[in-house]
C-alpha positions in Angstrom: 12.3 -4.4 70.2 11.7 -7.9 69.2 12.4 -10.1 72.3 15.0 -12.5 70.7 18.2 -10.7 72.0 21.4 -12.8 72.0 22.3 -13.6 75.6 25.3 -16.1 75.5 27.5 -17.7 72.9 29.0 -21.1 73.5 31.4 -23.4 71.6 31.8 -27.0 72.2 32.2 -30.3 70.4 29.0 -31.8 69.2 27.8 -34.4 71.6 25.8 -36.3 68.9 25.2 -36.2 65.2 21.5 -35.0 65.6 21.9 -31.2 66.0 21.3 -29.2 62.7 23.0 -26.1 61.7 20.8 -23.0 61.9 22.3 -21.4 58.7 22.8 -24.2 56.2 20.3 -26.7 57.5 22.9 -29.7 57.4 23.5 -32.0 60.4 26.6 -31.3 62.4 28.6 -34.5 62.8 29.5 -35.8 66.2 32.9 -34.5 67.5 33.0 -31.5 65.2 33.0 -27.9 66.9 29.6 -26.2 67.0 28.8 -22.7 68.0 25.6 -22.1 70.1 23.6 -18.9 70.4 21.2 -18.8 73.4 18.2 -16.5 73.1 14.8 -16.2 74.9 12.2 -17.6 72.6 8.3 -17.7 72.9 6.4 -20.8 73.6 3.9 -19.8 70.9 3.7 -17.0 68.6 1.5 -14.7 70.8 2.4 -16.3 74.0 3.8 -14.2 77.1 5.8 -17.1 78.2 9.4 -17.5 77.2 12.1 -20.2 77.5 15.9 -20.2 76.8 16.7 -22.0 73.5 20.0 -22.7 71.9 20.6 -22.6 68.3 23.6 -24.5 66.9 25.7 -23.6 63.9 28.8 -25.1 62.0 32.0 -23.3 63.1 32.3 -22.0 59.4 28.6 -20.8 59.5 29.0 -18.7 62.7 26.5 -15.8 62.3 28.7 -13.4 64.1 29.3 -11.7 60.7 27.1 -11.4 57.6 29.6 -12.9 55.3 30.2 -16.1 57.2 26.6 -17.3 57.1 26.3 -17.1 53.3 29.9 -17.5 52.1 30.5 -20.7 54.0 27.3 -22.6 53.5 26.0 -21.0 50.2 22.5 -20.9 51.5 20.2 -18.0 52.3 18.7 -17.9 55.9 14.9 -17.9 56.1 13.4 -14.4 55.8 11.4 -13.8 59.1 8.0 -12.4 59.1 9.2 -9.4 61.2 11.9 -8.6 58.5 9.0 -8.7 55.7 6.6 -6.5 57.8 9.5 -4.0 58.3 10.3 -4.1 54.6 6.7 -3.3 53.7 6.6 -0.3 56.1 10.0 0.9 54.7 8.3 1.4 51.2 4.9 2.4 52.4 5.8 6.2 51.6 6.6 5.3 47.9 3.5 3.3 47.6 1.3 6.3 49.0 3.3 8.7 46.6 2.4 6.5 43.7 -1.2 6.3 44.6 -1.6 10.2 44.9 0.2 10.5 41.5 -2.4 8.1 40.0 -5.4 10.2 41.4 -3.9 13.6 40.6 -5.9 13.8 37.2 -9.2 12.3 38.5 -10.4 8.7 39.0 -8.5 6.3 36.8 -9.8 3.1 35.5 -8.5 -0.4 36.5 -6.4 -1.8 33.6 -7.6 -5.3 34.3 -11.4 -5.0 34.9 -12.1 -1.5 33.4 -13.9 -0.4 36.6 -13.3 3.1 37.9 -11.2 3.4 40.8 -11.5 5.4 44.1 -9.3 5.8 47.0 -11.3 3.3 48.9 -11.5 0.6 46.2 -8.0 0.7 44.8 -4.9 -1.4 45.6 -1.4 -1.0 44.6 -0.1 -4.1 43.0 3.5 -5.0 42.7 3.5 -5.4 38.9 6.5 -6.7 37.1 9.0 -9.7 36.8 9.4 -9.6 40.5 6.8 -9.4 43.2 7.4 -7.9 46.7 8.5 -11.4 48.1 11.0 -12.0 45.5 12.4 -8.5 46.0 12.9 -9.1 49.6 14.4 -12.6 49.2 16.9 -11.2 46.6 18.0 -8.3 48.9 18.6 -10.6 51.8 20.6 -12.8 49.4 22.7 -10.1 47.9 23.3 -8.2 51.1 24.3 -11.5 53.0 21.8 -10.8 55.8 20.7 -13.1 58.7 17.4 -11.8 59.3 17.1 -13.8 62.5 19.7 -11.5 64.1 18.2 -8.2 63.2 16.3 -6.0 65.6 12.9 -4.4 65.0 10.7 -1.8 66.7 7.4 -2.7 68.3 5.6 -1.2 65.2 7.6 -3.3 62.8 10.2 -0.9 61.7 14.0 -1.4 61.2 16.0 -0.4 64.1 19.0 0.2 61.6 18.1 3.1 59.7 20.9 2.8 57.3 19.4 -0.8 56.4 16.0 0.7 55.9 17.3 3.3 53.4 19.3 0.7 51.6 16.3 -1.6 51.2 14.0 1.4 50.0 16.5 2.3 47.4 16.8 -1.4 46.4 13.1 -1.6 46.1 12.8 1.4 43.9 15.1 0.0 41.4 13.4 -3.3 41.3 9.6 -2.6 41.7 7.0 -1.7 39.1 3.6 -0.5 40.5 0.1 -0.9 38.9 -3.1 0.5 40.5 -6.0 -1.9 40.3 -9.4 -2.5 41.9 -9.2 -4.3 45.2 -11.3 -7.2 44.1 -9.0 -7.9 41.2 -5.8 -7.7 43.5 -7.4 -10.1 46.0 -8.8 -12.6 43.5 -7.9 -12.4 39.9 -4.3 -11.5 40.3 -4.0 -14.2 43.1 -5.0 -16.8 40.6 -3.1 -15.4 37.5 -0.1 -13.6 38.8 1.2 -13.1 35.3 -1.9 -11.1 34.2 -1.4 -7.4 33.3 -1.5 -4.7 30.7 0.8 -5.6 27.7 3.6 -2.9 27.3 2.9 -3.0 23.6 -0.8 -3.3 23.1 -1.9 -2.4 26.6 -4.4 -5.0 26.7 -4.8 -7.2 29.7 -3.2 -10.4 28.9 -0.9 -13.3 30.4 2.6 -11.7 30.0 6.1 -12.9 29.5 8.7 -10.7 31.0 11.7 -10.0 29.0 14.0 -8.0 31.1 11.6 -5.1 32.4 9.1 -5.4 29.4 5.9 -7.5 29.8 4.6 -8.7 26.5 1.8 -10.9 25.5 2.1 -14.0 23.2 1.0 -12.1 20.0 3.2 -9.1 20.7 6.3 -11.2 21.3 6.1 -12.3 17.6 5.9 -8.8 16.4 9.1 -7.4 14.6 9.0 -4.3 16.8 9.7 -6.5 19.9 12.0 -9.1 18.4 14.4 -6.5 17.1 15.1 -5.2 20.6 16.9 -8.4 21.6 19.5 -10.8 20.4 20.4 -14.3 21.1 23.9 -15.4 21.9 24.3 -17.0 18.6 23.1 -13.6 16.9 25.6 -11.7 19.0 28.4 -14.0 17.9 27.5 -14.1 14.2 26.6 -10.6 13.5 28.6 -8.5 16.0 31.6 -10.7 16.3 31.4 -11.1 20.2 32.7 -14.2 21.9 31.3 -15.6 25.1 33.9 -13.7 27.2 32.8 -10.5 25.7 29.1 -11.4 26.7 29.9 -12.3 30.2 29.8 -8.6 31.4 26.3 -8.2 29.8 23.0 -8.7 31.5 21.3 -11.6 30.0 17.8 -13.5 30.5 17.3 -17.1 30.1 14.3 -18.1 28.1 12.9 -21.5 27.0 14.5 -22.7 23.8 12.0 -21.9 20.8 13.2 -25.1 19.0 12.6 -27.5 21.9 11.7 -27.3 25.5 14.3 -30.1 26.2 17.2 -28.0 24.9 19.2 -25.9 27.0 17.7 -22.3 27.8 18.3 -19.5 25.3 20.3 -16.6 26.4 18.7 -13.1 25.4 20.6 -9.9 25.4 19.5 -6.3 24.9 20.4 -5.0 21.4 21.5 -1.7 22.7 24.0 -3.3 25.3 25.3 -5.7 22.5 25.9 -2.7 20.2 27.7 -0.8 23.0 29.9 -3.8 23.6 30.6 -4.2 19.9 31.6 -0.4 19.8 34.2 -1.0 22.5 35.7 -3.9 20.8 35.6 -2.7 17.1 35.2 1.0 17.2 31.5 1.2 16.3 28.6 -1.2 15.7 28.5 -0.6 12.1 32.1 -1.6 11.6 31.2 -4.9 13.5 28.5 -5.7 11.2 30.5 -5.0 8.2 33.5 -7.2 9.4 31.2 -10.1 10.3 29.5 -9.7 6.8 32.8 -9.8 5.1 33.9 -12.9 7.0 30.7 -14.8 6.2 31.2 -13.9 2.4 34.9 -15.2 2.5 33.7 -18.4 4.1 31.0 -18.9 1.5 33.4 -18.3 -1.2 36.1 -20.7 0.1 33.3 -23.5 0.4 32.3 -22.7 -3.2 35.8 -23.1 -4.2 36.3 -26.5 -2.5 33.2 -27.7 -4.3 34.4 -26.4 -7.7 37.8 -28.2 -7.3 36.0 -31.4 -6.3 33.7 -31.0 -9.5 36.8 -30.5 -11.7 38.7 -33.4 -10.2 35.7 -35.7 -11.0 35.5 -34.5 -14.5 39.2 -35.3 -15.1 39.2 -38.6 -13.4 36.0 -39.9 -15.4 36.4 -38.7 -18.9 33.2 -38.8 -21.0 32.4 -42.5 -20.4 29.2 -41.7 -18.7 27.3 -38.6 -17.4 29.4 -36.4 -15.0 28.4 -34.3 -12.0 28.6 -31.0 -14.1 26.0 -32.5 -16.6 23.5 -33.2 -14.2 22.1 -29.7 -14.2 21.6 -29.9 -18.1 19.1 -32.7 -17.5 15.2 -32.3 -16.8 14.0 -33.9 -13.8 11.9 -36.4 -15.7 15.2 -37.5 -17.6 17.0 -38.7 -14.5 16.8 -42.4 -13.5 13.9 -43.3 -11.1 14.3 -44.5 -7.6 13.3 -48.0 -8.6 15.9 -48.2 -11.2 18.7 -46.9 -8.8 17.5 -49.4 -6.3 17.7 -52.2 -8.8 21.2 -51.2 -9.9 22.4 -51.4 -6.4 20.9 -54.8 -6.0 22.6 -56.0 -9.3 25.8 -54.6 -8.0 26.2 -52.1 -10.9 28.1 -48.9 -10.0 27.0 -45.7 -11.6 27.9 -42.1 -11.6 25.8 -39.3 -10.1 23.0 -38.0 -12.5 22.5 -41.2 -14.5 19.7 -41.0 -17.1 16.8 -43.2 -17.5 18.1 -44.5 -20.8 21.5 -45.3 -19.4 19.9 -47.0 -16.3 17.7 -49.1 -18.6 20.5 -50.0 -20.9 22.6 -51.1 -17.8 19.9 -53.2 -16.4 19.1 -54.8 -19.6 22.7 -55.6 -20.3 23.0 -57.3 -17.0 19.9 -59.4 -17.5 21.1 -60.5 -20.9 24.5 -61.7 -19.5 22.7 -63.5 -16.8 20.5 -65.4 -19.2 23.4 -66.3 -21.4 25.2 -67.7 -18.4 22.3 -69.9 -17.4 22.1 -71.4 -21.1 25.7 -72.4 -20.9 24.9 -74.5 -17.9 
């Protein structure tokens, strides 16, 4: 068993403001109640000499229960090396089983380098959106564990069999294995952790993970991939789901395709969205039809507003000059040029929309003629 058993627990008022909480890492103000846990600790990592050390905590961060440490301070304790080693040993059986299955049909090829693999030259790589370290960290965070208070055997095994089985099951749901050549695992994948075989084209590329599917840049643009996922805007527009309906669905945040400075885009699996639409509307086809009818009604209402505005303009301005409805009857080269329109604005002459070249020229000439007559009178 690891030589860090708890010996004594003390509670006192902080004598100074220099002690730091072992759970949240914040300073404990002078005079506040602090809880101390005294344990034997080594002078160095492999030393045989020990000393009695006291680790202080806020009263609300007291690690006597799992929930208090996380719920009170909102921070996850550091995952110890002993916990990581015990976690690796807990999943060793699953890794060996995967390796045996890979060699059951002969010697496979490395999907990255293309080299033939043997039992001696092959490594099992944690391939997927989460590597082994991420899985361990998320397990500690979700289960509210304080890894500094757990006990382990001398051969780096969990003393708590229930905790070991719990982590093993959690690891099975999160992990993806890939059998690669040992040189690839120790060099290439260390430098390029996102490198791997694409889920669609099976070529070794830098992958972007969308849920549990790793795809390359080219395959991400393929319609077969894009049709599997929907953005939040598409869910609301085509399936009639509001943000409250989407809260229960798993989403993945991706960089906004319009601009990286915009807020991240939320992607949802199309199958999950259709299931949520079926619960709300009866079936997904009915949701699509209802949303389509609603968009059609909105377009018709907008068109009616424009039509009424056009009729109002026609009634107000009888055929003195060209009307809005008559613009469509003119050819593009018959409309006034930008220079003519700019000159009309400078002269202060008001015109209707769609004035022709002839009318604009006549208006400008009339204004110039009036100005000349006015100068002669002076």
